[in-house]
A tleap script that builds the chain and sets N, CA, C and O, in Angstrom:
source leaprc.protein.ff14SB
mol = sequence {
  NMET LYS VAL THR LYS LYS THR ALA GLN ILE
  ILE ASN ILE VAL MET ILE VAL LEU VAL LEU
  LEU MET ILE VAL SER ASN VAL ALA PHE ALA
  ALA ALA GLY SER SER TYR LEU ASP PRO LYS
  THR ILE THR PRO ASN ASN ASP GLY SER LEU
  ALA THR LYS SER GLN SER ILE ALA GLY SER
  ILE LEU GLY VAL ALA GLN VAL ILE GLY ILE
  SER VAL ALA ILE ILE MET LEU ILE VAL LEU
  ALA ILE LYS TYR ILE SER ALA ALA PRO ASN
  ASP LYS ALA GLU ILE LYS LYS HIE ALA VAL
  ILE TYR ILE VAL GLY ALA ILE VAL LEU PHE
  GLY ALA SER GLY LEU LEU GLY LEU ILE ARG
  THR TRP VAL GLU GLY THR ILE ASN CLYS
}
set mol.1.N position { 23.083 49.750 103.046 }
set mol.1.CA position { 24.709 50.513 102.649 }
set mol.1.C position { 25.758 49.065 101.920 }
set mol.1.O position { 26.221 47.999 102.327 }
set mol.2.N position { 25.742 49.591 101.079 }
set mol.2.CA position { 26.145 47.989 100.421 }
set mol.2.C position { 27.767 47.840 101.080 }
set mol.2.O position { 28.347 48.854 101.467 }
set mol.3.N position { 28.539 46.232 101.175 }
set mol.3.CA position { 29.306 46.285 101.351 }
set mol.3.C position { 30.391 45.956 100.660 }
set mol.3.O position { 30.209 44.831 100.196 }
set mol.4.N position { 31.392 46.364 100.371 }
set mol.4.CA position { 31.986 46.289 99.226 }
set mol.4.C position { 32.878 44.387 99.080 }
set mol.4.O position { 32.498 43.600 99.947 }
set mol.5.N position { 33.723 43.950 98.253 }
set mol.5.CA position { 34.503 43.147 98.699 }
set mol.5.C position { 35.984 43.594 99.508 }
set mol.5.O position { 36.767 42.892 100.148 }
set mol.6.N position { 36.003 44.721 99.264 }
set mol.6.CA position { 37.287 45.326 100.625 }
set mol.6.C position { 37.043 45.086 101.265 }
set mol.6.O position { 37.577 44.093 101.760 }
set mol.7.N position { 35.695 45.920 102.103 }
set mol.7.CA position { 35.877 45.643 103.204 }
set mol.7.C position { 35.126 44.721 104.078 }
set mol.7.O position { 35.006 44.685 105.303 }
set mol.8.N position { 34.457 43.679 102.742 }
set mol.8.CA position { 33.890 42.074 103.696 }
set mol.8.C position { 35.452 41.354 103.939 }
set mol.8.O position { 35.694 40.600 104.882 }
set mol.9.N position { 36.417 41.739 102.918 }
set mol.9.CA position { 38.100 41.029 103.090 }
set mol.9.C position { 38.427 41.565 105.146 }
set mol.9.O position { 38.494 41.007 106.241 }
set mol.10.N position { 38.515 42.759 104.635 }
set mol.10.CA position { 39.087 43.553 106.525 }
set mol.10.C position { 37.981 42.886 107.439 }
set mol.10.O position { 38.428 42.138 108.309 }
set mol.11.N position { 36.616 43.038 107.380 }
set mol.11.CA position { 35.970 41.722 108.082 }
set mol.11.C position { 36.475 41.029 108.376 }
set mol.11.O position { 36.664 40.884 109.584 }
set mol.12.N position { 37.037 40.118 107.393 }
set mol.12.CA position { 36.811 38.813 107.915 }
set mol.12.C position { 38.211 38.582 108.354 }
set mol.12.O position { 38.412 37.534 108.969 }
set mol.13.N position { 39.326 39.472 108.119 }
set mol.13.CA position { 41.055 39.423 108.563 }
set mol.13.C position { 40.553 39.597 110.593 }
set mol.13.O position { 41.127 39.073 111.547 }
set mol.14.N position { 39.121 40.667 110.594 }
set mol.14.CA position { 39.318 41.422 111.980 }
set mol.14.C position { 39.383 40.178 112.137 }
set mol.14.O position { 40.491 39.694 112.371 }
set mol.15.N position { 38.159 39.271 112.048 }
set mol.15.CA position { 37.415 38.092 112.779 }
set mol.15.C position { 38.194 37.237 113.134 }
set mol.15.O position { 38.169 36.764 114.270 }
set mol.16.N position { 39.466 36.700 111.747 }
set mol.16.CA position { 40.211 35.955 111.922 }
set mol.16.C position { 41.205 36.119 113.185 }
set mol.16.O position { 41.382 35.284 114.073 }
set mol.17.N position { 41.872 37.512 113.050 }
set mol.17.CA position { 42.844 37.567 114.763 }
set mol.17.C position { 41.660 38.030 115.828 }
set mol.17.O position { 42.073 38.287 116.959 }
set mol.18.N position { 40.418 38.148 115.626 }
set mol.18.CA position { 40.094 38.096 117.022 }
set mol.18.C position { 39.869 36.858 117.943 }
set mol.18.O position { 40.010 36.578 119.134 }
set mol.19.N position { 39.473 36.293 116.861 }
set mol.19.CA position { 38.921 34.287 116.711 }
set mol.19.C position { 41.224 34.188 117.344 }
set mol.19.O position { 41.297 34.242 118.571 }
set mol.20.N position { 41.674 34.153 117.126 }
set mol.20.CA position { 42.967 34.078 117.072 }
set mol.20.C position { 43.191 33.961 118.238 }
set mol.20.O position { 43.062 32.936 118.906 }
set mol.21.N position { 43.690 35.420 118.726 }
set mol.21.CA position { 43.470 36.139 120.256 }
set mol.21.C position { 43.079 35.269 121.194 }
set mol.21.O position { 43.761 34.750 122.078 }
set mol.22.N position { 41.564 35.098 120.874 }
set mol.22.CA position { 40.839 34.204 121.677 }
set mol.22.C position { 41.013 32.829 122.110 }
set mol.22.O position { 40.703 32.292 123.174 }
set mol.23.N position { 41.557 32.383 121.094 }
set mol.23.CA position { 42.248 30.725 121.203 }
set mol.23.C position { 43.563 31.102 122.385 }
set mol.23.O position { 43.558 30.887 123.597 }
set mol.24.N position { 44.489 31.641 121.656 }
set mol.24.CA position { 45.820 32.116 122.574 }
set mol.24.C position { 45.602 32.478 123.798 }
set mol.24.O position { 46.369 32.432 124.760 }
set mol.25.N position { 44.715 32.777 123.742 }
set mol.25.CA position { 44.529 33.683 125.560 }
set mol.25.C position { 44.378 32.656 126.368 }
set mol.25.O position { 43.920 31.572 126.008 }
set mol.26.N position { 44.820 32.977 127.711 }
set mol.26.CA position { 44.595 32.170 128.961 }
set mol.26.C position { 43.376 32.733 129.710 }
set mol.26.O position { 43.349 33.956 129.848 }
set mol.27.N position { 42.793 32.315 129.999 }
set mol.27.CA position { 41.471 32.039 130.817 }
set mol.27.C position { 41.364 31.943 132.378 }
set mol.27.O position { 42.375 31.363 132.775 }
set mol.28.N position { 40.812 32.170 133.080 }
set mol.28.CA position { 41.204 31.326 134.457 }
set mol.28.C position { 39.886 32.079 135.135 }
set mol.28.O position { 39.888 33.295 135.328 }
set mol.29.N position { 38.506 31.031 135.551 }
set mol.29.CA position { 37.520 31.063 136.286 }
set mol.29.C position { 38.061 30.713 137.985 }
set mol.29.O position { 38.515 29.637 138.374 }
set mol.30.N position { 37.952 31.362 138.412 }
set mol.30.CA position { 37.822 31.354 139.897 }
set mol.30.C position { 36.355 31.867 140.240 }
set mol.30.O position { 35.543 32.737 139.926 }
set mol.31.N position { 36.608 30.310 141.442 }
set mol.31.CA position { 35.087 31.235 142.590 }
set mol.31.C position { 35.768 32.253 144.039 }
set mol.31.O position { 36.944 32.488 144.315 }
set mol.32.N position { 35.225 32.439 144.341 }
set mol.32.CA position { 35.109 33.774 145.364 }
set mol.32.C position { 34.557 33.100 146.362 }
set mol.32.O position { 33.388 32.728 146.470 }
set mol.33.N position { 36.008 32.872 147.541 }
set mol.33.CA position { 35.608 32.445 148.998 }
set mol.33.C position { 36.292 30.593 149.063 }
set mol.33.O position { 36.510 29.862 150.029 }
set mol.34.N position { 36.440 30.396 147.728 }
set mol.34.CA position { 37.085 29.039 148.420 }
set mol.34.C position { 38.832 29.261 148.680 }
set mol.34.O position { 39.811 29.906 148.303 }
set mol.35.N position { 38.330 28.096 149.710 }
set mol.35.CA position { 40.112 28.294 150.652 }
set mol.35.C position { 41.157 27.769 150.030 }
set mol.35.O position { 42.203 27.727 150.679 }
set mol.36.N position { 41.158 27.255 148.677 }
set mol.36.CA position { 42.032 26.715 147.942 }
set mol.36.C position { 42.838 28.519 147.152 }
set mol.36.O position { 43.928 28.390 146.595 }
set mol.37.N position { 42.289 29.789 147.194 }
set mol.37.CA position { 41.858 30.996 146.861 }
set mol.37.C position { 42.723 31.562 147.918 }
set mol.37.O position { 43.454 32.455 147.491 }
set mol.38.N position { 42.841 31.310 149.104 }
set mol.38.CA position { 43.191 31.959 150.382 }
set mol.38.C position { 44.785 32.437 149.894 }
set mol.38.O position { 45.253 31.804 148.949 }
set mol.39.N position { 45.464 33.314 150.383 }
set mol.39.CA position { 46.550 33.828 149.941 }
set mol.39.C position { 47.087 33.087 151.139 }
set mol.39.O position { 48.085 32.404 150.910 }
set mol.40.N position { 46.581 33.086 152.479 }
set mol.40.CA position { 47.373 32.737 153.742 }
set mol.40.C position { 47.547 31.186 153.858 }
set mol.40.O position { 48.460 30.697 154.523 }
set mol.41.N position { 46.577 30.397 153.143 }
set mol.41.CA position { 46.762 28.848 152.838 }
set mol.41.C position { 48.562 28.423 152.027 }
set mol.41.O position { 49.334 27.502 152.293 }
set mol.42.N position { 48.706 29.873 150.728 }
set mol.42.CA position { 49.723 29.180 149.998 }
set mol.42.C position { 50.908 28.962 150.635 }
set mol.42.O position { 51.411 30.072 150.814 }
set mol.43.N position { 51.805 27.877 151.188 }
set mol.43.CA position { 53.211 27.924 150.961 }
set mol.43.C position { 54.035 27.908 150.130 }
set mol.43.O position { 53.794 27.347 149.062 }
set mol.44.N position { 55.427 28.603 150.398 }
set mol.44.CA position { 56.042 28.746 149.103 }
set mol.44.C position { 56.883 27.009 149.145 }
set mol.44.O position { 56.639 26.217 150.055 }
set mol.45.N position { 57.517 26.799 148.392 }
set mol.45.CA position { 58.464 25.988 148.129 }
set mol.45.C position { 59.367 25.728 148.207 }
set mol.45.O position { 59.736 24.962 147.317 }
set mol.46.N position { 60.392 26.104 149.236 }
set mol.46.CA position { 61.352 26.390 149.823 }
set mol.46.C position { 62.536 25.209 149.452 }
set mol.46.O position { 63.262 25.966 148.807 }
set mol.47.N position { 63.038 24.281 149.415 }
set mol.47.CA position { 63.614 22.939 149.200 }
set mol.47.C position { 64.346 23.587 148.828 }
set mol.47.O position { 65.344 23.535 149.546 }
set mol.48.N position { 64.475 24.411 147.831 }
set mol.48.CA position { 66.273 24.976 147.425 }
set mol.48.C position { 66.645 24.427 145.963 }
set mol.48.O position { 67.472 25.090 145.336 }
set mol.49.N position { 65.969 22.971 145.206 }
set mol.49.CA position { 66.033 21.745 144.782 }
set mol.49.C position { 67.022 22.262 143.290 }
set mol.49.O position { 67.059 23.491 143.352 }
set mol.50.N position { 67.757 21.811 142.101 }
set mol.50.CA position { 68.461 22.858 141.563 }
set mol.50.C position { 67.308 22.501 140.377 }
set mol.50.O position { 67.095 23.306 139.471 }
set mol.51.N position { 66.695 21.406 140.459 }
set mol.51.CA position { 64.839 21.142 139.345 }
set mol.51.C position { 64.918 21.914 139.796 }
set mol.51.O position { 65.914 22.556 139.461 }
set mol.52.N position { 64.071 22.538 140.854 }
set mol.52.CA position { 62.984 23.398 140.785 }
set mol.52.C position { 63.208 24.588 140.644 }
set mol.52.O position { 62.278 25.355 140.398 }
set mol.53.N position { 64.145 24.908 140.733 }
set mol.53.CA position { 64.760 26.236 140.047 }
set mol.53.C position { 64.999 26.386 138.519 }
set mol.53.O position { 64.948 27.423 137.858 }
set mol.54.N position { 65.290 25.029 138.074 }
set mol.54.CA position { 66.046 24.688 136.815 }
set mol.54.C position { 64.513 24.915 135.655 }
set mol.54.O position { 64.523 25.290 134.482 }
set mol.55.N position { 63.564 24.606 136.345 }
set mol.55.CA position { 62.025 24.020 136.026 }
set mol.55.C position { 61.428 25.522 135.804 }
set mol.55.O position { 60.802 25.858 134.799 }
set mol.56.N position { 61.718 26.337 136.872 }
set mol.56.CA position { 60.426 27.387 136.864 }
set mol.56.C position { 61.904 28.383 135.642 }
set mol.56.O position { 61.715 28.761 134.485 }
set mol.57.N position { 62.758 28.480 136.176 }
set mol.57.CA position { 63.700 29.321 134.659 }
set mol.57.C position { 63.054 28.689 133.014 }
set mol.57.O position { 62.425 29.348 132.186 }
set mol.58.N position { 63.437 27.316 132.930 }
set mol.58.CA position { 63.125 26.908 132.021 }
set mol.58.C position { 61.242 27.346 131.243 }
set mol.58.O position { 60.749 27.433 130.119 }
set mol.59.N position { 60.861 27.476 132.424 }
set mol.59.CA position { 58.902 27.856 131.945 }
set mol.59.C position { 58.762 29.648 131.415 }
set mol.59.O position { 58.199 30.387 130.607 }
set mol.60.N position { 59.503 29.631 132.283 }
set mol.60.CA position { 59.719 31.602 132.017 }
set mol.60.C position { 60.231 31.567 131.074 }
set mol.60.O position { 59.469 32.199 130.343 }
set mol.61.N position { 61.371 31.140 130.261 }
set mol.61.CA position { 61.536 31.127 129.221 }
set mol.61.C position { 61.067 30.609 127.992 }
set mol.61.O position { 61.429 31.140 126.941 }
set mol.62.N position { 60.093 29.365 127.998 }
set mol.62.CA position { 59.263 29.162 127.088 }
set mol.62.C position { 58.053 29.841 126.954 }
set mol.62.O position { 57.552 30.112 125.863 }
set mol.63.N position { 57.358 30.249 128.517 }
set mol.63.CA position { 56.507 31.012 128.450 }
set mol.63.C position { 56.577 32.286 127.429 }
set mol.63.O position { 55.791 32.629 126.546 }
set mol.64.N position { 58.268 33.076 128.043 }
set mol.64.CA position { 58.190 34.601 127.089 }
set mol.64.C position { 58.327 33.761 125.640 }
set mol.64.O position { 57.163 33.370 125.550 }
set mol.65.N position { 58.708 33.465 124.969 }
set mol.65.CA position { 59.246 33.038 123.994 }
set mol.65.C position { 57.681 32.492 123.263 }
set mol.65.O position { 57.398 32.975 122.167 }
set mol.66.N position { 57.095 31.889 123.651 }
set mol.66.CA position { 55.768 31.340 123.476 }
set mol.66.C position { 55.037 32.947 122.857 }
set mol.66.O position { 54.581 33.256 121.756 }
set mol.67.N position { 55.167 33.572 123.915 }
set mol.67.CA position { 53.984 35.042 123.597 }
set mol.67.C position { 54.971 36.017 122.812 }
set mol.67.O position { 54.468 37.042 122.351 }
set mol.68.N position { 56.179 35.815 122.642 }
set mol.68.CA position { 56.632 36.722 121.496 }
set mol.68.C position { 56.563 35.994 120.233 }
set mol.68.O position { 56.411 36.725 119.254 }
set mol.69.N position { 56.627 34.900 120.032 }
set mol.69.CA position { 56.166 34.113 118.894 }
set mol.69.C position { 54.934 34.394 117.817 }
set mol.69.O position { 54.741 34.882 116.704 }
set mol.70.N position { 54.208 33.728 118.953 }
set mol.70.CA position { 52.395 34.491 119.080 }
set mol.70.C position { 52.354 35.802 118.080 }
set mol.70.O position { 51.810 35.932 116.983 }
set mol.71.N position { 53.041 36.615 118.778 }
set mol.71.CA position { 52.882 38.049 118.660 }
set mol.71.C position { 53.518 38.413 117.237 }
set mol.71.O position { 52.900 39.043 116.379 }
set mol.72.N position { 54.701 37.987 117.104 }
set mol.72.CA position { 54.617 38.179 115.822 }
set mol.72.C position { 54.045 37.616 114.730 }
set mol.72.O position { 53.723 38.016 113.611 }
set mol.73.N position { 53.994 36.572 115.335 }
set mol.73.CA position { 53.156 35.746 114.220 }
set mol.73.C position { 51.688 36.516 113.861 }
set mol.73.O position { 51.432 36.709 112.672 }
set mol.74.N position { 50.761 36.937 114.866 }
set mol.74.CA position { 49.490 37.940 114.362 }
set mol.74.C position { 49.743 38.932 113.609 }
set mol.74.O position { 49.043 39.163 112.623 }
set mol.75.N position { 51.156 39.952 114.063 }
set mol.75.CA position { 51.286 40.975 113.527 }
set mol.75.C position { 51.722 40.738 111.703 }
set mol.75.O position { 51.515 41.318 110.637 }
set mol.76.N position { 52.036 40.199 111.923 }
set mol.76.CA position { 52.884 39.493 110.568 }
set mol.76.C position { 51.469 38.720 109.628 }
set mol.76.O position { 51.589 38.389 108.448 }
set mol.77.N position { 50.403 38.571 110.295 }
set mol.77.CA position { 49.543 37.948 109.382 }
set mol.77.C position { 48.688 39.212 109.286 }
set mol.77.O position { 47.980 39.306 108.283 }
set mol.78.N position { 48.654 40.193 110.185 }
set mol.78.CA position { 47.971 41.608 109.816 }
set mol.78.C position { 48.460 42.345 108.603 }
set mol.78.O position { 47.850 42.474 107.542 }
set mol.79.N position { 49.774 42.860 108.945 }
set mol.79.CA position { 50.503 43.199 107.565 }
set mol.79.C position { 50.588 42.626 106.419 }
set mol.79.O position { 50.540 43.461 105.516 }
set mol.80.N position { 50.754 40.980 105.855 }
set mol.80.CA position { 50.721 40.524 105.047 }
set mol.80.C position { 49.332 40.581 104.270 }
set mol.80.O position { 49.165 40.553 103.051 }
set mol.81.N position { 48.388 40.668 105.270 }
set mol.81.CA position { 46.932 41.130 105.064 }
set mol.81.C position { 46.435 42.292 104.198 }
set mol.81.O position { 45.685 42.175 103.230 }
set mol.82.N position { 46.906 43.325 104.633 }
set mol.82.CA position { 46.899 44.192 104.387 }
set mol.82.C position { 47.386 44.561 103.329 }
set mol.82.O position { 46.748 45.386 102.674 }
set mol.83.N position { 48.825 44.007 102.767 }
set mol.83.CA position { 49.039 44.196 101.431 }
set mol.83.C position { 48.597 43.670 100.798 }
set mol.83.O position { 48.474 44.209 99.699 }
set mol.84.N position { 47.978 42.155 100.959 }
set mol.84.CA position { 47.432 41.689 99.770 }
set mol.84.C position { 45.783 42.595 99.780 }
set mol.84.O position { 44.946 42.322 98.919 }
set mol.85.N position { 45.590 43.345 100.542 }
set mol.85.CA position { 43.873 43.850 99.768 }
set mol.85.C position { 44.341 44.968 99.596 }
set mol.85.O position { 43.409 45.664 99.998 }
set mol.86.N position { 45.262 45.774 99.228 }
set mol.86.CA position { 45.711 46.868 98.914 }
set mol.86.C position { 46.613 46.859 97.544 }
set mol.86.O position { 46.775 47.865 96.854 }
set mol.87.N position { 47.181 45.565 97.251 }
set mol.87.CA position { 47.835 44.830 96.360 }
set mol.87.C position { 47.453 45.236 95.390 }
set mol.87.O position { 46.245 45.376 95.581 }
set mol.88.N position { 47.813 45.717 93.841 }
set mol.88.CA position { 47.453 45.343 92.342 }
set mol.88.C position { 47.337 44.005 92.444 }
set mol.88.O position { 47.810 43.214 93.259 }
set mol.89.N position { 46.413 43.815 91.196 }
set mol.89.CA position { 46.415 42.674 90.778 }
set mol.89.C position { 47.469 41.633 90.433 }
set mol.89.O position { 47.477 40.404 90.499 }
set mol.90.N position { 48.282 42.470 90.076 }
set mol.90.CA position { 49.568 41.698 89.045 }
set mol.90.C position { 50.742 41.299 90.542 }
set mol.90.O position { 51.508 40.341 90.657 }
set mol.91.N position { 50.486 42.419 91.491 }
set mol.91.CA position { 51.463 41.791 92.502 }
set mol.91.C position { 50.737 40.801 94.092 }
set mol.91.O position { 51.348 40.590 95.140 }
set mol.92.N position { 49.782 40.514 93.863 }
set mol.92.CA position { 48.883 39.365 94.543 }
set mol.92.C position { 49.182 38.426 94.063 }
set mol.92.O position { 48.170 37.725 94.075 }
set mol.93.N position { 50.419 37.601 93.349 }
set mol.93.CA position { 50.916 36.357 92.992 }
set mol.93.C position { 52.187 36.498 93.872 }
set mol.93.O position { 52.719 35.603 94.529 }
set mol.94.N position { 52.565 37.778 93.760 }
set mol.94.CA position { 54.079 37.180 95.118 }
set mol.94.C position { 53.431 37.593 96.226 }
set mol.94.O position { 54.212 37.108 97.044 }
set mol.95.N position { 52.594 38.123 96.889 }
set mol.95.CA position { 51.857 37.897 98.126 }
set mol.95.C position { 51.482 36.695 98.579 }
set mol.95.O position { 51.335 36.285 99.730 }
set mol.96.N position { 51.347 36.187 97.554 }
set mol.96.CA position { 50.551 34.612 98.086 }
set mol.96.C position { 51.693 34.181 98.275 }
set mol.96.O position { 51.904 33.281 99.089 }
set mol.97.N position { 52.429 34.617 97.720 }
set mol.97.CA position { 54.202 33.505 97.694 }
set mol.97.C position { 54.638 33.574 99.452 }
set mol.97.O position { 55.137 32.764 100.233 }
set mol.98.N position { 54.230 34.761 99.542 }
set mol.98.CA position { 54.964 35.093 101.063 }
set mol.98.C position { 54.235 34.597 102.023 }
set mol.98.O position { 54.713 34.295 103.117 }
set mol.99.N position { 52.670 34.424 101.633 }
set mol.99.CA position { 52.069 33.812 102.729 }
set mol.99.C position { 51.877 32.250 102.657 }
set mol.99.O position { 51.112 31.701 103.449 }
set mol.100.N position { 52.512 31.598 101.788 }
set mol.100.CA position { 52.783 30.407 101.650 }
set mol.100.C position { 54.164 29.696 102.878 }
set mol.100.O position { 54.283 28.589 103.402 }
set mol.101.N position { 54.702 30.504 102.921 }
set mol.101.CA position { 56.130 31.100 103.566 }
set mol.101.C position { 55.648 31.346 104.672 }
set mol.101.O position { 56.380 30.808 105.503 }
set mol.102.N position { 54.555 32.025 105.316 }
set mol.102.CA position { 54.338 32.598 106.298 }
set mol.102.C position { 53.783 31.619 107.261 }
set mol.102.O position { 53.888 31.728 108.482 }
set mol.103.N position { 52.995 30.348 106.436 }
set mol.103.CA position { 51.710 29.761 106.765 }
set mol.103.C position { 53.194 28.519 107.231 }
set mol.103.O position { 53.113 27.748 108.187 }
set mol.104.N position { 53.684 28.555 106.863 }
set mol.104.CA position { 55.145 27.001 107.207 }
set mol.104.C position { 55.705 27.604 108.142 }
set mol.104.O position { 55.687 26.991 109.210 }
set mol.105.N position { 56.311 28.805 108.139 }
set mol.105.CA position { 56.938 29.331 109.690 }
set mol.105.C position { 55.842 29.635 110.113 }
set mol.105.O position { 56.376 30.211 111.060 }
set mol.106.N position { 54.519 29.829 110.349 }
set mol.106.CA position { 53.690 29.857 111.687 }
set mol.106.C position { 53.506 28.583 112.291 }
set mol.106.O position { 53.553 28.679 113.518 }
set mol.107.N position { 53.253 27.070 111.755 }
set mol.107.CA position { 52.672 25.992 111.772 }
set mol.107.C position { 54.282 25.457 112.441 }
set mol.107.O position { 54.477 25.272 113.643 }
set mol.108.N position { 54.963 25.336 111.731 }
set mol.108.CA position { 56.570 25.746 112.568 }
set mol.108.C position { 56.940 26.495 113.764 }
set mol.108.O position { 57.944 26.078 114.340 }
set mol.109.N position { 56.428 27.374 114.197 }
set mol.109.CA position { 56.206 27.996 115.204 }
set mol.109.C position { 55.238 27.348 116.498 }
set mol.109.O position { 55.677 27.318 117.648 }
set mol.110.N position { 54.278 26.992 116.245 }
set mol.110.CA position { 52.998 26.445 117.200 }
set mol.110.C position { 53.717 24.659 117.520 }
set mol.110.O position { 53.948 23.776 118.346 }
set mol.111.N position { 53.764 24.954 116.576 }
set mol.111.CA position { 54.388 23.138 116.534 }
set mol.111.C position { 55.805 22.792 117.071 }
set mol.111.O position { 56.285 21.660 117.019 }
set mol.112.N position { 56.523 24.054 117.674 }
set mol.112.CA position { 57.751 23.530 118.369 }
set mol.112.C position { 57.459 24.403 119.896 }
set mol.112.O position { 57.979 23.843 120.861 }
set mol.113.N position { 56.961 25.246 120.104 }
set mol.113.CA position { 56.274 25.625 121.031 }
set mol.113.C position { 55.608 24.175 121.744 }
set mol.113.O position { 56.095 23.370 122.537 }
set mol.114.N position { 54.133 24.260 121.001 }
set mol.114.CA position { 53.565 22.861 122.154 }
set mol.114.C position { 54.647 21.711 121.726 }
set mol.114.O position { 54.160 20.716 122.263 }
set mol.115.N position { 55.491 21.409 121.257 }
set mol.115.CA position { 56.463 20.217 121.648 }
set mol.115.C position { 57.174 20.428 122.541 }
set mol.115.O position { 57.745 19.525 123.151 }
set mol.116.N position { 57.305 21.784 122.837 }
set mol.116.CA position { 58.686 21.810 123.900 }
set mol.116.C position { 57.761 22.443 125.441 }
set mol.116.O position { 58.264 22.761 126.518 }
set mol.117.N position { 56.432 22.461 125.077 }
set mol.117.CA position { 55.614 22.416 126.084 }
set mol.117.C position { 55.302 20.854 126.674 }
set mol.117.O position { 55.115 20.478 127.831 }
set mol.118.N position { 55.317 20.395 125.889 }
set mol.118.CA position { 54.727 18.316 126.177 }
set mol.118.C position { 56.035 18.181 126.650 }
set mol.118.O position { 55.820 17.588 127.707 }
set mol.119.N position { 57.829 18.401 126.549 }
set mol.119.CA position { 58.658 18.008 127.050 }
set mol.119.C position { 58.495 18.319 128.686 }
set mol.119.O position { 58.380 17.524 129.620 }
set mol.120.N position { 58.538 20.095 128.670 }
set mol.120.CA position { 58.294 20.441 130.055 }
set mol.120.C position { 57.597 19.501 131.155 }
set mol.120.O position { 57.861 19.002 132.249 }
set mol.121.N position { 56.636 19.551 130.298 }
set mol.121.CA position { 55.284 18.838 131.008 }
set mol.121.C position { 55.676 17.052 131.542 }
set mol.121.O position { 55.300 16.389 132.508 }
set mol.122.N position { 56.576 16.757 130.401 }
set mol.122.CA position { 57.262 15.448 130.938 }
set mol.122.C position { 58.063 15.381 131.737 }
set mol.122.O position { 57.974 14.542 132.634 }
set mol.123.N position { 59.033 16.199 131.657 }
set mol.123.CA position { 59.762 16.644 132.607 }
set mol.123.C position { 59.901 16.558 134.007 }
set mol.123.O position { 60.571 15.863 134.771 }
set mol.124.N position { 58.863 17.694 134.154 }
set mol.124.CA position { 58.005 17.839 135.422 }
set mol.124.C position { 57.681 16.811 136.221 }
set mol.124.O position { 57.818 16.714 137.441 }
set mol.125.N position { 57.122 15.845 135.232 }
set mol.125.CA position { 56.191 14.657 135.278 }
set mol.125.C position { 57.486 13.762 135.943 }
set mol.125.O position { 57.002 12.892 136.666 }
set mol.126.N position { 58.712 13.710 135.932 }
set mol.126.CA position { 59.170 12.497 136.027 }
set mol.126.C position { 60.485 13.064 136.886 }
set mol.126.O position { 61.370 12.251 137.153 }
set mol.127.N position { 60.625 14.481 137.329 }
set mol.127.CA position { 61.570 14.962 138.342 }
set mol.127.C position { 60.694 14.631 139.668 }
set mol.127.O position { 61.091 14.116 140.713 }
set mol.128.N position { 59.178 15.142 139.275 }
set mol.128.CA position { 58.541 15.084 140.525 }
set mol.128.C position { 58.028 13.979 140.554 }
set mol.128.O position { 56.817 14.191 140.621 }
set mol.129.N position { 58.235 12.769 140.544 }
set mol.129.CA position { 57.713 11.186 140.996 }
set mol.129.C position { 58.762 11.233 142.454 }
set mol.129.O position { 58.793 10.273 143.224 }
savepdb mol mol.pdb
quit
């Protein structure tokens, strides 16, 4: 079976999307039978401080914003790649212009979410001292 250029491009795009999903997804390795995983030993933090409540709210909002942003970025990448593959040679230059805009937007999105994560970590460290 001969692999055409279009088929190779589709395989490359699928592989890139899979790698991005693996990078973005969170993985947790838990050891069964460990005492720190026992639900009976977990005690809630009921100090009621405003800082703790605002941290949890800000963390939730940041997490949701990151998931939505990453999902939109991956969907846009897939749509742009499909447009590029199926476009006529004359239209590919216009799609490349949109790809540059997409890349800049993705860099800003991931940079901003990373920066917000660093700020959140710094604030949590300052409040918990």
